[in-house]
N, C-alpha and C positions, 0 to 999 in steps of 0.2 A: 435248640428251641423246638418244642412240640408244635406240630401243625394244628391249625384250628379246624374244627369239624365243619363240614358244609353248612350245617344249620347255624353255627355261630357266625360264619362268614355272611350268610344270607341276612341275618339280623343286623349285622354291622352295615351291610350294603343298603338295606332298607332305611336305616337311620341316616346314613350319609346322603342318600337321595332325598329324604324328607328335609334335611337341613338345606340342601341345595335348592329345593323348591321354595322353601321359606325365604332364602336370600333373594330369589328371583321375584317373589311377591313383595318383600319389604323394601328392597333397594329403590325401586321407582317412587314409592310413596315417601320414603325418607328424603330422596333427592328433591322432590317437589316441595315438601314442607321446608326443607333446608333453604332452597333457593327463594321461595316465596316469602318466608317469614324470618328465619334465623339469619341468613346472609345479610339482608338489609339492616337488621338490628346490629350485627357485628360491625358493619360499615359505619353506621351512625355512631356507635360507641368509639370507634377509632377516630372519627372526625372530632368528637368532643375531647378525646384524650390529646389529640394534636393541639387543639385550642388551649387545653390546660397546660401543656408543655410551654407554649408561647407566653401564657399568662405568668407562669412561674419565672420564666426567663426575664420578663418585664419587671416582675417584683424584685428580682435580684439587683436591679438598678436603683431602687427607690430608697431614699435616705431615711424614710420613716422606719425601715426595718433595721434591727440590730445586726451585727456581724453574724451572730449565731443563727438568726432567722434567715439571713441571706444564704448562709452555708446550707441550711436545711432545704431551702427552696432550690438551691443548685443540685443537691442530692436528688430531689424529686424530679428535676429536669432530666437528670441522667437516667433514673429508673424508668420514668414514664416514656421518655424519648426512646430508650432502647426497646421497651415493650412495643411501642407503637410502630417503630421502624421494622422490628422483627415480624410483626403481623403483616405489614404491607409487603416487605421485600422477600421474606422467607415463606410465609404462608400464602402470599398472593391475595390477601384480602383487599378488595378495592376500597379506596377512600378518597374523597374529594378534599385533598389538602396538599400543601407544598412540601413534597418529600425532600427536595434539595435544601429547603430552608430548615426543616427538622434536622437533617444531617449536620448542617452548619451549626445549629444551636447545640446539638449533642456534642459535636467536636469541641465547641467553646467551653462547655462545662466539664466534659470528661477528659479532654485531651486525647481522645481516641477517635480514629476514623472508623465509622460504622461499616463501610464497605469492606475495609481491610479485616475488620473483626470477623465478618461472616463469610468471607470469600470461600474458604474451604467447605463450610456447611452448605453454602448456596450451590457450589459445584457438585457436591454429593447429591443434593436434592434434584438438580437438573439431570444428573446421570441416572438416578433412580427413575425419574419420570420417563426418560427415553427407554430404559429397560422395560418398564411396564407397558409402554406404548407398543413395543415390538413383541411383547409376549402374547402368544395365542393360547387361550384356555384349551386344555385337553378335553376331547370328547370322550365320554364313557365308552369303553370297549364293548361292542355288541356281542362279542363271542361268549361261549359258554363258561369260560374259566372264571369262577367266582372271585378268586383272589385278584385276577387282572382287572376285572370290572371295578372292584373296590378300590384298587390303587388308582384307576383312572378317575373315578368320581372324587376321590380325595385330592387328586392333583387339581381338578377343576375347582373344587371348594377352596383350596389354597389360593388359586389365582384370583378368584372372586373376592376373597377376604383381603388379599394384599392390595388389589385395585381399589377396593372401598376404603381401606385404611389410608392409602395415599391420597385419594380424592378428597376425603373429608378430614384429613390431618389428625388421624388417630395414631397413637403410639404403635409402631409396627410390631412390638412385642406384646401388645395388649390382646387378650382373648375377647373377641367381640361376639356377643350373643345376639343374633338377629331378632330373636323373640322379644328382646328388651329395648331395641333401638328406638322405637317410636316414643316409648315412655321416657327414655333418657333425653330424647330430643325436646320433648315438651318441657322437661325440667330445665334444659339449657335455654330455651326461649324465655322462660320465666326469669331465670337468672340474668339474662341479657337485658330484659326490660327493667329489672330492678337496678342493674348497674348503670344503665343510661340515666335513670332518675338520680342516682348518686352523683354522677358526673355533672349533670345539669345543675344540681344544687351547689356543687363545689365551684363551678364557674361563676355562680351568682356572688360568691364571696369576694370576687375581685373588683366589685364596684367601689369598694372602700378599703384603703390600706389598713385601717384599724381592724376591719373584719379579717383581713388576711393575717394580721399579727395575732389576733385571738385564735384563729384557726391553726396557724403554725404552732402556737404555744400548746394548744390541745393535742396536736399531732405529735409534737416532741414528747409530751408527757406520756402519750400512748406508746410511742416507740421505746422510750426508756423503760416503761413497765414490761413491754415484751422482752427486752433484753435481760431484765432481771429474772423473768420467768424462765427464759432459755438458760440462764446461768445456773438456776437452781435445778433444772431438769437433769 
């Protein structure tokens, strides 16, 4: 492999240092917006989903629903219950809801113990968190060797990116561009607000079992249509 020229190394070093400076500027702003705006919205959405799980569980006991409707409601308990518990237990998203009750409802409908399901994944997450906590970001080498300085800055960049990905639940294999983070966060906030509106509407359907029946019928029709499209794909 041919050695890079000092000029090429200098250009790469400047680019790496610029990206590191951008990370140091963006991360505090991202964290503040995340904690002040997105995190409360995510918690609110989880609490609404938890209520929805319990509503579907209650609906499964109602004689007004047909067997097929109760089966669909039970499937939704399993799906929404698993999603809600994963966000609370694995992602650590705070939510004011009865987690033990959610686990019991999930077990009743799925026949599976949630804690047993995620034991290995949870252990892996905890081990990774310990590793990150113990990691000390490398300081750039102040010496004159351009290649050594570039390697040091790249190590520090990698440490910053890994810590950010773990802190905010990004896919560790995802390439994160700090220049796009605030725009992406604004889109996430908008999505979360819209999702909360949808959940609030869905909860209003449970005031009347006839509304629940109509909603489940529409949902079943949509699910069947999705399956047909998947089958043709």
